[in-house]
N, CA, C and O atoms as a Maestro MAE file, in Angstrom:
{
 s_m_m2io_version
 :::
 2.0.0
}

f_m_ct {
 s_m_title
 :::
 protein
 m_atom[304] {
  # First column is atom index #
  i_m_mmod_type
  r_m_x_coord
  r_m_y_coord
  r_m_z_coord
  i_m_residue_number
  s_m_chain_name
  s_m_pdb_residue_name
  s_m_pdb_atom_name
  i_m_atomic_number
  :::
  1 25 65.421 134.034 179.904 1 A "UNK " " N  " 7
  2 3 66.600 133.321 180.378 1 A "UNK " " CA " 6
  3 2 66.292 131.825 180.444 1 A "UNK " " C  " 6
  4 15 65.386 131.399 181.162 1 A "UNK " " O  " 8
  5 25 67.045 131.044 179.697 2 A "UNK " " N  " 7
  6 3 66.860 129.602 179.673 2 A "UNK " " CA " 6
  7 2 67.959 128.951 180.516 2 A "UNK " " C  " 6
  8 15 69.142 129.259 180.373 2 A "UNK " " O  " 8
  9 25 67.536 128.050 181.389 3 A "UNK " " N  " 7
  10 3 68.507 127.329 182.207 3 A "UNK " " CA " 6
  11 2 69.287 126.357 181.332 3 A "UNK " " C  " 6
  12 15 68.766 125.832 180.349 3 A "UNK " " O  " 8
  13 25 70.536 126.126 181.700 4 A "UNK " " N  " 7
  14 3 71.409 125.250 180.911 4 A "UNK " " CA " 6
  15 2 70.860 123.836 180.831 4 A "UNK " " C  " 6
  16 15 70.886 123.221 179.765 4 A "UNK " " O  " 8
  17 25 70.359 123.311 181.956 5 A "UNK " " N  " 7
  18 3 69.830 121.942 181.960 5 A "UNK " " CA " 6
  19 2 68.619 121.820 181.066 5 A "UNK " " C  " 6
  20 15 68.401 120.778 180.447 5 A "UNK " " O  " 8
  21 25 67.825 122.883 180.992 6 A "UNK " " N  " 7
  22 3 66.636 122.863 180.149 6 A "UNK " " CA " 6
  23 2 67.039 122.935 178.676 6 A "UNK " " C  " 6
  24 15 66.456 122.257 177.831 6 A "UNK " " O  " 8
  25 25 68.040 123.763 178.379 7 A "UNK " " N  " 7
  26 3 68.519 123.881 177.004 7 A "UNK " " CA " 6
  27 2 69.142 122.571 176.521 7 A "UNK " " C  " 6
  28 15 69.126 122.277 175.326 7 A "UNK " " O  " 8
  29 25 69.694 121.781 177.457 8 A "UNK " " N  " 7
  30 3 70.300 120.497 177.099 8 A "UNK " " CA " 6
  31 2 69.251 119.400 176.935 8 A "UNK " " C  " 6
  32 15 69.582 118.276 176.557 8 A "UNK " " O  " 8
  33 25 67.992 119.721 177.217 9 A "UNK " " N  " 7
  34 3 66.920 118.740 177.050 9 A "UNK " " CA " 6
  35 2 66.723 117.837 178.244 9 A "UNK " " C  " 6
  36 15 66.126 116.768 178.115 9 A "UNK " " O  " 8
  37 25 67.212 118.242 179.409 10 A "UNK " " N  " 7
  38 3 67.057 117.437 180.622 10 A "UNK " " CA " 6
  39 2 65.902 117.947 181.461 10 A "UNK " " C  " 6
  40 15 65.575 119.133 181.428 10 A "UNK " " O  " 8
  41 25 65.289 117.052 182.208 11 A "UNK " " N  " 7
  42 3 64.335 117.490 183.220 11 A "UNK " " CA " 6
  43 2 65.137 117.918 184.442 11 A "UNK " " C  " 6
  44 15 66.313 117.580 184.571 11 A "UNK " " O  " 8
  45 25 64.505 118.650 185.322 12 A "UNK " " N  " 7
  46 3 65.213 119.110 186.507 12 A "UNK " " CA " 6
  47 2 65.629 117.923 187.385 12 A "UNK " " C  " 6
  48 15 66.723 117.926 187.948 12 A "UNK " " O  " 8
  49 25 64.765 116.915 187.504 13 A "UNK " " N  " 7
  50 3 65.111 115.734 188.301 13 A "UNK " " CA " 6
  51 2 66.309 114.999 187.718 13 A "UNK " " C  " 6
  52 15 67.179 114.543 188.459 13 A "UNK " " O  " 8
  53 25 66.357 114.883 186.409 14 A "UNK " " N  " 7
  54 3 67.488 114.211 185.760 14 A "UNK " " CA " 6
  55 2 68.773 115.016 185.967 14 A "UNK " " C  " 6
  56 15 69.839 114.451 186.215 14 A "UNK " " O  " 8
  57 25 68.658 116.338 185.861 15 A "UNK " " N  " 7
  58 3 69.802 117.220 186.106 15 A "UNK " " CA " 6
  59 2 70.334 117.020 187.516 15 A "UNK " " C  " 6
  60 15 71.546 116.926 187.708 15 A "UNK " " O  " 8
  61 25 69.449 116.952 188.510 16 A "UNK " " N  " 7
  62 3 69.878 116.738 189.892 16 A "UNK " " CA " 6
  63 2 70.545 115.382 190.070 16 A "UNK " " C  " 6
  64 15 71.520 115.261 190.811 16 A "UNK " " O  " 8
  65 25 70.028 114.367 189.399 17 A "UNK " " N  " 7
  66 3 70.623 113.035 189.501 17 A "UNK " " CA " 6
  67 2 72.034 113.020 188.923 17 A "UNK " " C  " 6
  68 15 72.936 112.410 189.497 17 A "UNK " " O  " 8
  69 25 72.223 113.682 187.801 18 A "UNK " " N  " 7
  70 3 73.551 113.750 187.179 18 A "UNK " " CA " 6
  71 2 74.510 114.519 188.079 18 A "UNK " " C  " 6
  72 15 75.650 114.099 188.278 18 A "UNK " " O  " 8
  73 25 74.055 115.640 188.621 19 A "UNK " " N  " 7
  74 3 74.902 116.443 189.500 19 A "UNK " " CA " 6
  75 2 75.289 115.671 190.756 19 A "UNK " " C  " 6
  76 15 76.436 115.736 191.198 19 A "UNK " " O  " 8
  77 25 74.344 114.947 191.326 20 A "UNK " " N  " 7
  78 3 74.630 114.155 192.531 20 A "UNK " " CA " 6
  79 2 75.640 113.056 192.226 20 A "UNK " " C  " 6
  80 15 76.532 112.795 193.034 20 A "UNK " " O  " 8
  81 25 75.511 112.408 191.069 21 A "UNK " " N  " 7
  82 3 76.452 111.358 190.686 21 A "UNK " " CA " 6
  83 2 77.861 111.922 190.524 21 A "UNK " " C  " 6
  84 15 78.836 111.292 190.933 21 A "UNK " " O  " 8
  85 25 77.968 113.114 189.923 22 A "UNK " " N  " 7
  86 3 79.277 113.745 189.727 22 A "UNK " " CA " 6
  87 2 79.920 114.063 191.080 22 A "UNK " " C  " 6
  88 15 81.114 113.838 191.279 22 A "UNK " " O  " 8
  89 25 79.122 114.583 191.996 23 A "UNK " " N  " 7
  90 3 79.652 114.910 193.324 23 A "UNK " " CA " 6
  91 2 80.103 113.645 194.039 23 A "UNK " " C  " 6
  92 15 81.182 113.623 194.632 23 A "UNK " " O  " 8
  93 25 79.285 112.583 193.991 24 A "UNK " " N  " 7
  94 3 79.643 111.324 194.654 24 A "UNK " " CA " 6
  95 2 80.947 110.762 194.101 24 A "UNK " " C  " 6
  96 15 81.785 110.275 194.860 24 A "UNK " " O  " 8
  97 25 81.119 110.826 192.795 25 A "UNK " " N  " 7
  98 3 82.324 110.276 192.174 25 A "UNK " " CA " 6
  99 2 83.570 111.096 192.475 25 A "UNK " " C  " 6
  100 15 84.684 110.584 192.363 25 A "UNK " " O  " 8
  101 25 83.403 112.349 192.852 26 A "UNK " " N  " 7
  102 3 84.560 113.203 193.126 26 A "UNK " " CA " 6
  103 2 85.069 113.066 194.558 26 A "UNK " " C  " 6
  104 15 86.123 113.609 194.889 26 A "UNK " " O  " 8
  105 25 84.341 112.351 195.412 27 A "UNK " " N  " 7
  106 3 84.744 112.197 196.809 27 A "UNK " " CA " 6
  107 2 85.863 111.165 196.959 27 A "UNK " " C  " 6
  108 15 86.072 110.318 196.090 27 A "UNK " " O  " 8
  109 25 86.569 111.259 198.077 28 A "UNK " " N  " 7
  110 3 87.581 110.244 198.380 28 A "UNK " " CA " 6
  111 2 86.886 108.923 198.667 28 A "UNK " " C  " 6
  112 15 85.692 108.895 198.964 28 A "UNK " " O  " 8
  113 25 87.637 107.827 198.579 29 A "UNK " " N  " 7
  114 3 87.087 106.467 198.599 29 A "UNK " " CA " 6
  115 2 86.116 106.218 199.751 29 A "UNK " " C  " 6
  116 15 84.993 105.775 199.512 29 A "UNK " " O  " 8
  117 25 86.511 106.486 200.974 30 A "UNK " " N  " 7
  118 3 85.671 106.171 202.137 30 A "UNK " " CA " 6
  119 2 84.362 106.952 202.107 30 A "UNK " " C  " 6
  120 15 83.289 106.385 202.316 30 A "UNK " " O  " 8
  121 25 84.451 108.226 201.853 31 A "UNK " " N  " 7
  122 3 83.242 109.072 201.791 31 A "UNK " " CA " 6
  123 2 82.395 108.731 200.571 31 A "UNK " " C  " 6
  124 15 81.166 108.793 200.620 31 A "UNK " " O  " 8
  125 25 83.067 108.368 199.471 32 A "UNK " " N  " 7
  126 3 82.350 108.033 198.240 32 A "UNK " " CA " 6
  127 2 81.480 106.799 198.438 32 A "UNK " " C  " 6
  128 15 80.333 106.774 197.992 32 A "UNK " " O  " 8
  129 25 82.010 105.781 199.098 33 A "UNK " " N  " 7
  130 3 81.242 104.557 199.313 33 A "UNK " " CA " 6
  131 2 80.008 104.826 200.170 33 A "UNK " " C  " 6
  132 15 78.926 104.308 199.892 33 A "UNK " " O  " 8
  133 25 80.176 105.634 201.210 34 A "UNK " " N  " 7
  134 3 79.036 105.974 202.068 34 A "UNK " " CA " 6
  135 2 77.989 106.769 201.281 34 A "UNK " " C  " 6
  136 15 76.790 106.543 201.444 34 A "UNK " " O  " 8
  137 25 78.430 107.685 200.440 35 A "UNK " " N  " 7
  138 3 77.501 108.489 199.646 35 A "UNK " " CA " 6
  139 2 76.784 107.645 198.601 35 A "UNK " " C  " 6
  140 15 75.599 107.856 198.344 35 A "UNK " " O  " 8
  141 25 77.483 106.697 197.999 36 A "UNK " " N  " 7
  142 3 76.844 105.837 196.999 36 A "UNK " " CA " 6
  143 2 75.772 104.959 197.629 36 A "UNK " " C  " 6
  144 15 74.732 104.711 197.019 36 A "UNK " " O  " 8
  145 25 76.019 104.488 198.849 37 A "UNK " " N  " 7
  146 3 74.994 103.689 199.529 37 A "UNK " " CA " 6
  147 2 73.738 104.518 199.784 37 A "UNK " " C  " 6
  148 15 72.622 104.009 199.676 37 A "UNK " " O  " 8
  149 25 73.919 105.788 200.121 38 A "UNK " " N  " 7
  150 3 72.765 106.661 200.339 38 A "UNK " " CA " 6
  151 2 72.015 106.921 199.040 38 A "UNK " " C  " 6
  152 15 70.811 107.175 199.057 38 A "UNK " " O  " 8
  153 25 72.719 106.860 197.919 39 A "UNK " " N  " 7
  154 3 72.109 107.137 196.633 39 A "UNK " " CA " 6
  155 2 71.269 105.993 196.092 39 A "UNK " " C  " 6
  156 15 70.491 106.191 195.158 39 A "UNK " " O  " 8
  157 25 71.408 104.810 196.654 40 A "UNK " " N  " 7
  158 3 70.617 103.674 196.192 40 A "UNK " " CA " 6
  159 2 69.189 103.819 196.673 40 A "UNK " " C  " 6
  160 15 68.936 104.334 197.762 40 A "UNK " " O  " 8
  161 25 68.265 103.364 195.858 41 A "UNK " " N  " 7
  162 3 66.860 103.482 196.223 41 A "UNK " " CA " 6
  163 2 66.282 102.111 196.526 41 A "UNK " " C  " 6
  164 15 66.662 101.106 195.924 41 A "UNK " " O  " 8
  165 25 65.376 102.094 197.451 42 A "UNK " " N  " 7
  166 3 64.670 100.876 197.798 42 A "UNK " " CA " 6
  167 2 63.180 101.179 197.671 42 A "UNK " " C  " 6
  168 15 62.506 101.482 198.656 42 A "UNK " " O  " 8
  169 25 62.683 101.090 196.444 43 A "UNK " " N  " 7
  170 3 61.285 101.429 196.189 43 A "UNK " " CA " 6
  171 2 60.422 100.183 196.277 43 A "UNK " " C  " 6
  172 15 60.783 99.110 195.793 43 A "UNK " " O  " 8
  173 25 59.290 100.355 196.899 44 A "UNK " " N  " 7
  174 3 58.318 99.266 197.003 44 A "UNK " " CA " 6
  175 2 56.969 99.765 196.523 44 A "UNK " " C  " 6
  176 15 56.691 100.964 196.544 44 A "UNK " " O  " 8
  177 25 56.146 98.841 196.096 45 A "UNK " " N  " 7
  178 3 54.796 99.199 195.699 45 A "UNK " " CA " 6
  179 2 53.864 98.068 196.095 45 A "UNK " " C  " 6
  180 15 54.295 96.945 196.356 45 A "UNK " " O  " 8
  181 25 52.609 98.379 196.132 46 A "UNK " " N  " 7
  182 3 51.601 97.347 196.386 46 A "UNK " " CA " 6
  183 2 50.347 97.700 195.610 46 A "UNK " " C  " 6
  184 15 50.041 98.872 195.391 46 A "UNK " " O  " 8
  185 25 49.641 96.688 195.207 47 A "UNK " " N  " 7
  186 3 48.424 96.872 194.440 47 A "UNK " " CA " 6
  187 2 47.252 96.917 195.408 47 A "UNK " " C  " 6
  188 15 47.147 96.083 196.308 47 A "UNK " " O  " 8
  189 25 46.384 97.878 195.221 48 A "UNK " " N  " 7
  190 3 45.211 98.018 196.070 48 A "UNK " " CA " 6
  191 2 43.995 97.494 195.317 48 A "UNK " " C  " 6
  192 15 43.768 97.847 194.160 48 A "UNK " " O  " 8
  193 25 43.212 96.646 195.988 49 A "UNK " " N  " 7
  194 3 41.977 96.130 195.409 49 A "UNK " " CA " 6
  195 2 40.883 96.185 196.462 49 A "UNK " " C  " 6
  196 15 41.073 95.739 197.594 49 A "UNK " " O  " 8
  197 25 39.749 96.731 196.086 50 A "UNK " " N  " 7
  198 3 38.589 96.845 196.982 50 A "UNK " " CA " 6
  199 2 38.941 97.533 198.296 50 A "UNK " " C  " 6
  200 15 38.445 97.145 199.354 50 A "UNK " " O  " 8
  201 25 39.785 98.539 198.233 51 A "UNK " " N  " 7
  202 3 40.135 99.305 199.427 51 A "UNK " " CA " 6
  203 2 41.124 98.617 200.347 51 A "UNK " " C  " 6
  204 15 41.359 99.098 201.455 51 A "UNK " " O  " 8
  205 25 41.711 97.505 199.925 52 A "UNK " " N  " 7
  206 3 42.673 96.777 200.756 52 A "UNK " " CA " 6
  207 2 44.023 96.730 200.050 52 A "UNK " " C  " 6
  208 15 44.111 96.511 198.842 52 A "UNK " " O  " 8
  209 25 45.068 96.943 200.839 53 A "UNK " " N  " 7
  210 3 46.415 96.920 200.285 53 A "UNK " " CA " 6
  211 2 46.887 95.480 200.137 53 A "UNK " " C  " 6
  212 15 46.743 94.664 201.047 53 A "UNK " " O  " 8
  213 25 47.455 95.186 198.966 54 A "UNK " " N  " 7
  214 3 48.009 93.862 198.719 54 A "UNK " " CA " 6
  215 2 49.427 93.760 199.261 54 A "UNK " " C  " 6
  216 15 49.879 94.628 200.007 54 A "UNK " " O  " 8
  217 25 50.118 92.706 198.886 55 A "UNK " " N  " 7
  218 3 51.498 92.492 199.334 55 A "UNK " " CA " 6
  219 2 52.421 93.566 198.761 55 A "UNK " " C  " 6
  220 15 52.274 93.991 197.615 55 A "UNK " " O  " 8
  221 25 53.376 93.991 199.589 56 A "UNK " " N  " 7
  222 3 54.378 94.938 199.121 56 A "UNK " " CA " 6
  223 2 55.455 94.181 198.364 56 A "UNK " " C  " 6
  224 15 55.906 93.120 198.795 56 A "UNK " " O  " 8
  225 25 55.866 94.744 197.219 57 A "UNK " " N  " 7
  226 3 56.918 94.140 196.407 57 A "UNK " " CA " 6
  227 2 57.961 95.199 196.097 57 A "UNK " " C  " 6
  228 15 57.648 96.384 195.981 57 A "UNK " " O  " 8
  229 25 59.204 94.757 195.965 58 A "UNK " " N  " 7
  230 3 60.271 95.669 195.573 58 A "UNK " " CA " 6
  231 2 60.118 95.983 194.088 58 A "UNK " " C  " 6
  232 15 59.866 95.088 193.281 58 A "UNK " " O  " 8
  233 25 60.269 97.230 193.741 59 A "UNK " " N  " 7
  234 3 60.097 97.658 192.356 59 A "UNK " " CA " 6
  235 2 61.118 97.006 191.429 59 A "UNK " " C  " 6
  236 15 60.773 96.606 190.317 59 A "UNK " " O  " 8
  237 25 62.362 96.895 191.869 60 A "UNK " " N  " 7
  238 3 63.401 96.291 191.029 60 A "UNK " " CA " 6
  239 2 63.079 94.822 190.739 60 A "UNK " " C  " 6
  240 15 63.253 94.361 189.611 60 A "UNK " " O  " 8
  241 25 62.611 94.088 191.752 61 A "UNK " " N  " 7
  242 3 62.253 92.684 191.558 61 A "UNK " " CA " 6
  243 2 61.082 92.540 190.588 61 A "UNK " " C  " 6
  244 15 61.091 91.666 189.721 61 A "UNK " " O  " 8
  245 25 60.085 93.393 190.737 62 A "UNK " " N  " 7
  246 3 58.911 93.337 189.862 62 A "UNK " " CA " 6
  247 2 59.291 93.681 188.426 62 A "UNK " " C  " 6
  248 15 58.779 93.067 187.490 62 A "UNK " " O  " 8
  249 25 60.188 94.660 188.238 63 A "UNK " " N  " 7
  250 3 60.629 95.022 186.893 63 A "UNK " " CA " 6
  251 2 61.403 93.881 186.246 63 A "UNK " " C  " 6
  252 15 61.227 93.605 185.059 63 A "UNK " " O  " 8
  253 25 62.258 93.218 187.017 64 A "UNK " " N  " 7
  254 3 63.030 92.097 186.490 64 A "UNK " " CA " 6
  255 2 62.098 90.955 186.083 64 A "UNK " " C  " 6
  256 15 62.280 90.351 185.027 64 A "UNK " " O  " 8
  257 25 61.107 90.661 186.917 65 A "UNK " " N  " 7
  258 3 60.156 89.591 186.607 65 A "UNK " " CA " 6
  259 2 59.349 89.931 185.360 65 A "UNK " " C  " 6
  260 15 59.100 89.061 184.525 65 A "UNK " " O  " 8
  261 25 58.940 91.186 185.231 66 A "UNK " " N  " 7
  262 3 58.175 91.605 184.059 66 A "UNK " " CA " 6
  263 2 59.022 91.522 182.793 66 A "UNK " " C  " 6
  264 15 58.515 91.159 181.732 66 A "UNK " " O  " 8
  265 25 60.315 91.855 182.899 67 A "UNK " " N  " 7
  266 3 61.197 91.779 181.733 67 A "UNK " " CA " 6
  267 2 61.374 90.335 181.284 67 A "UNK " " C  " 6
  268 15 61.365 90.049 180.087 67 A "UNK " " O  " 8
  269 25 61.535 89.427 182.238 68 A "UNK " " N  " 7
  270 3 61.677 88.003 181.906 68 A "UNK " " CA " 6
  271 2 60.399 87.484 181.261 68 A "UNK " " C  " 6
  272 15 60.449 86.757 180.269 68 A "UNK " " O  " 8
  273 25 59.250 87.859 181.825 69 A "UNK " " N  " 7
  274 3 57.963 87.413 181.281 69 A "UNK " " CA " 6
  275 2 57.758 87.967 179.870 69 A "UNK " " C  " 6
  276 15 57.279 87.264 178.980 69 A "UNK " " O  " 8
  277 25 58.123 89.226 179.681 70 A "UNK " " N  " 7
  278 3 57.972 89.851 178.373 70 A "UNK " " CA " 6
  279 2 58.880 89.178 177.336 70 A "UNK " " C  " 6
  280 15 58.472 88.949 176.197 70 A "UNK " " O  " 8
  281 25 60.109 88.868 177.742 71 A "UNK " " N  " 7
  282 3 61.049 88.229 176.825 71 A "UNK " " CA " 6
  283 2 60.590 86.821 176.457 71 A "UNK " " C  " 6
  284 15 60.733 86.398 175.310 71 A "UNK " " O  " 8
  285 25 60.042 86.103 177.423 72 A "UNK " " N  " 7
  286 3 59.629 84.734 177.134 72 A "UNK " " CA " 6
  287 2 58.352 84.702 176.284 72 A "UNK " " C  " 6
  288 15 58.194 83.810 175.450 72 A "UNK " " O  " 8
  289 25 57.445 85.658 176.484 73 A "UNK " " N  " 7
  290 3 56.214 85.661 175.680 73 A "UNK " " CA " 6
  291 2 56.477 86.229 174.294 73 A "UNK " " C  " 6
  292 15 55.758 85.894 173.352 73 A "UNK " " O  " 8
  293 25 57.485 87.077 174.143 74 A "UNK " " N  " 7
  294 3 57.810 87.654 172.844 74 A "UNK " " CA " 6
  295 2 58.521 86.682 171.928 74 A "UNK " " C  " 6
  296 15 58.429 86.804 170.706 74 A "UNK " " O  " 8
  297 25 59.235 85.712 172.500 75 A "UNK " " N  " 7
  298 3 59.988 84.770 171.669 75 A "UNK " " CA " 6
  299 2 59.185 83.549 171.279 75 A "UNK " " C  " 6
  300 15 59.644 82.737 170.476 75 A "UNK " " O  " 8
  301 25 57.984 83.404 171.838 76 A "UNK " " N  " 7
  302 3 57.171 82.216 171.542 76 A "UNK " " CA " 6
  303 2 56.449 82.321 170.235 76 A "UNK " " C  " 6
  304 15 55.728 81.400 169.853 76 A "UNK " " O  " 8
  :::
 }
 m_bond[303] {
  # First column is bond index #
  i_m_from
  i_m_to
  i_m_order
  :::
  1 1 2 1
  2 2 3 1
  3 3 4 2
  4 3 5 1
  5 5 6 1
  6 6 7 1
  7 7 8 2
  8 7 9 1
  9 9 10 1
  10 10 11 1
  11 11 12 2
  12 11 13 1
  13 13 14 1
  14 14 15 1
  15 15 16 2
  16 15 17 1
  17 17 18 1
  18 18 19 1
  19 19 20 2
  20 19 21 1
  21 21 22 1
  22 22 23 1
  23 23 24 2
  24 23 25 1
  25 25 26 1
  26 26 27 1
  27 27 28 2
  28 27 29 1
  29 29 30 1
  30 30 31 1
  31 31 32 2
  32 31 33 1
  33 33 34 1
  34 34 35 1
  35 35 36 2
  36 35 37 1
  37 37 38 1
  38 38 39 1
  39 39 40 2
  40 39 41 1
  41 41 42 1
  42 42 43 1
  43 43 44 2
  44 43 45 1
  45 45 46 1
  46 46 47 1
  47 47 48 2
  48 47 49 1
  49 49 50 1
  50 50 51 1
  51 51 52 2
  52 51 53 1
  53 53 54 1
  54 54 55 1
  55 55 56 2
  56 55 57 1
  57 57 58 1
  58 58 59 1
  59 59 60 2
  60 59 61 1
  61 61 62 1
  62 62 63 1
  63 63 64 2
  64 63 65 1
  65 65 66 1
  66 66 67 1
  67 67 68 2
  68 67 69 1
  69 69 70 1
  70 70 71 1
  71 71 72 2
  72 71 73 1
  73 73 74 1
  74 74 75 1
  75 75 76 2
  76 75 77 1
  77 77 78 1
  78 78 79 1
  79 79 80 2
  80 79 81 1
  81 81 82 1
  82 82 83 1
  83 83 84 2
  84 83 85 1
  85 85 86 1
  86 86 87 1
  87 87 88 2
  88 87 89 1
  89 89 90 1
  90 90 91 1
  91 91 92 2
  92 91 93 1
  93 93 94 1
  94 94 95 1
  95 95 96 2
  96 95 97 1
  97 97 98 1
  98 98 99 1
  99 99 100 2
  100 99 101 1
  101 101 102 1
  102 102 103 1
  103 103 104 2
  104 103 105 1
  105 105 106 1
  106 106 107 1
  107 107 108 2
  108 107 109 1
  109 109 110 1
  110 110 111 1
  111 111 112 2
  112 111 113 1
  113 113 114 1
  114 114 115 1
  115 115 116 2
  116 115 117 1
  117 117 118 1
  118 118 119 1
  119 119 120 2
  120 119 121 1
  121 121 122 1
  122 122 123 1
  123 123 124 2
  124 123 125 1
  125 125 126 1
  126 126 127 1
  127 127 128 2
  128 127 129 1
  129 129 130 1
  130 130 131 1
  131 131 132 2
  132 131 133 1
  133 133 134 1
  134 134 135 1
  135 135 136 2
  136 135 137 1
  137 137 138 1
  138 138 139 1
  139 139 140 2
  140 139 141 1
  141 141 142 1
  142 142 143 1
  143 143 144 2
  144 143 145 1
  145 145 146 1
  146 146 147 1
  147 147 148 2
  148 147 149 1
  149 149 150 1
  150 150 151 1
  151 151 152 2
  152 151 153 1
  153 153 154 1
  154 154 155 1
  155 155 156 2
  156 155 157 1
  157 157 158 1
  158 158 159 1
  159 159 160 2
  160 159 161 1
  161 161 162 1
  162 162 163 1
  163 163 164 2
  164 163 165 1
  165 165 166 1
  166 166 167 1
  167 167 168 2
  168 167 169 1
  169 169 170 1
  170 170 171 1
  171 171 172 2
  172 171 173 1
  173 173 174 1
  174 174 175 1
  175 175 176 2
  176 175 177 1
  177 177 178 1
  178 178 179 1
  179 179 180 2
  180 179 181 1
  181 181 182 1
  182 182 183 1
  183 183 184 2
  184 183 185 1
  185 185 186 1
  186 186 187 1
  187 187 188 2
  188 187 189 1
  189 189 190 1
  190 190 191 1
  191 191 192 2
  192 191 193 1
  193 193 194 1
  194 194 195 1
  195 195 196 2
  196 195 197 1
  197 197 198 1
  198 198 199 1
  199 199 200 2
  200 199 201 1
  201 201 202 1
  202 202 203 1
  203 203 204 2
  204 203 205 1
  205 205 206 1
  206 206 207 1
  207 207 208 2
  208 207 209 1
  209 209 210 1
  210 210 211 1
  211 211 212 2
  212 211 213 1
  213 213 214 1
  214 214 215 1
  215 215 216 2
  216 215 217 1
  217 217 218 1
  218 218 219 1
  219 219 220 2
  220 219 221 1
  221 221 222 1
  222 222 223 1
  223 223 224 2
  224 223 225 1
  225 225 226 1
  226 226 227 1
  227 227 228 2
  228 227 229 1
  229 229 230 1
  230 230 231 1
  231 231 232 2
  232 231 233 1
  233 233 234 1
  234 234 235 1
  235 235 236 2
  236 235 237 1
  237 237 238 1
  238 238 239 1
  239 239 240 2
  240 239 241 1
  241 241 242 1
  242 242 243 1
  243 243 244 2
  244 243 245 1
  245 245 246 1
  246 246 247 1
  247 247 248 2
  248 247 249 1
  249 249 250 1
  250 250 251 1
  251 251 252 2
  252 251 253 1
  253 253 254 1
  254 254 255 1
  255 255 256 2
  256 255 257 1
  257 257 258 1
  258 258 259 1
  259 259 260 2
  260 259 261 1
  261 261 262 1
  262 262 263 1
  263 263 264 2
  264 263 265 1
  265 265 266 1
  266 266 267 1
  267 267 268 2
  268 267 269 1
  269 269 270 1
  270 270 271 1
  271 271 272 2
  272 271 273 1
  273 273 274 1
  274 274 275 1
  275 275 276 2
  276 275 277 1
  277 277 278 1
  278 278 279 1
  279 279 280 2
  280 279 281 1
  281 281 282 1
  282 282 283 1
  283 283 284 2
  284 283 285 1
  285 285 286 1
  286 286 287 1
  287 287 288 2
  288 287 289 1
  289 289 290 1
  290 290 291 1
  291 291 292 2
  292 291 293 1
  293 293 294 1
  294 294 295 1
  295 295 296 2
  296 295 297 1
  297 297 298 1
  298 298 299 1
  299 299 300 2
  300 299 301 1
  301 301 302 1
  302 302 303 1
  303 303 304 2
  :::
 }
}
């Protein structure tokens, strides 16, 4: 027995994300806005060196900075 999400080529986590988005979009306006806020992620990371934790950075900010750096070094 093959699960539908697996047959479609999705991972289980991706399947859950799609299902959650569909449910959020089907809610009435007030409930939908509250659910969408809960769905946002605030991921942080920090680099560890010599057993000490470095500064915490937001993942979205670090990705944006890396994309800008990559674009500027690729066009030179």
